[in-house]
C-alpha positions as CSV (number, residue, x, y, z in Angstrom):
1,M,80.6,166.5,111.2
2,G,83.8,164.7,110.3
3,K,85.5,167.9,109.3
4,W,84.5,169.6,112.6
5,K,85.9,166.8,114.6
6,Q,89.2,166.9,112.7
7,F,89.4,170.6,113.1
8,L,88.7,170.5,116.9
9,I,91.3,167.7,117.3
10,L,93.9,169.8,115.4
11,I,93.0,172.9,117.6
12,A,93.3,170.8,120.8
13,V,96.7,169.4,119.8
14,L,98.1,172.8,118.7
15,G,96.7,174.5,121.8
16,Q,98.4,172.0,124.1
17,I,101.7,172.1,122.3
18,L,101.7,175.9,122.1
19,G,100.7,176.1,125.7
20,I,103.7,174.1,126.8
21,I,106.0,176.1,124.7
22,F,104.6,179.4,125.9
23,L,105.0,178.4,129.5
24,F,108.7,179.1,129.1
25,V,108.3,182.2,127.0
26,H,105.1,184.1,127.8
27,M,102.8,183.2,130.7
28,K,99.6,185.0,129.5
29,A,99.9,183.5,126.1
30,A,100.2,180.1,127.7
31,I,97.1,180.6,129.7
32,V,95.1,181.7,126.6
33,S,96.4,178.7,124.7
34,F,95.4,176.3,127.5
35,I,91.9,177.9,127.6
36,I,91.6,177.4,123.8
37,Y,92.7,173.8,124.3
38,G,90.1,173.3,127.0
39,L,87.3,174.8,125.0
40,A,88.2,172.7,121.9
41,C,88.2,169.5,124.1
42,A,84.8,170.4,125.6
43,T,83.3,171.2,122.3
44,L,84.7,167.9,120.8
45,F,83.2,165.9,123.7
46,I,79.8,167.6,123.2
47,L,79.9,167.0,119.5
48,L,80.7,163.3,120.1
49,I,77.9,162.9,122.6
50,V,75.4,164.5,120.2
51,E,76.5,162.3,117.4
52,R,76.2,159.2,119.6
53,R,72.7,160.1,120.7
54,K,71.7,160.6,117.0
55,E,73.2,157.1,116.1
56,K,71.3,155.6,119.1
57,Q,68.1,157.1,118.0
58,E,68.5,155.8,114.5
59,E,69.3,152.3,115.9
60,D,66.1,152.4,118.0
61,E,64.0,153.3,114.9
62,H,65.4,150.3,113.0
63,D,65.1,147.8,115.8
64,Y,63.0,144.8,114.7
65,R,63.6,142.6,117.8
66,D,60.0,143.0,119.1
67,Y,58.1,141.5,116.2
C-alpha cells in the first residue's frame, strides 16, 4: 500500500499544479486536472481510512489488558 499512497500523492500534487497552470492557458484542461486532483485526494483518504481500520483491528486482536 505504500507505493499506492506515494503514487496518489504524486498525482494529487501534479494535478493541482497543472490545474493552476492550465487556468491561464486552457480552461477545460484545468477542470479535468482539478477533477483528477479531487479523485486522487478522495482515493487517498479512503485508502488511509481502510489502512487505519486494519491497524485498529490488529491492535484489538493483540490486546491483553483484560486478563
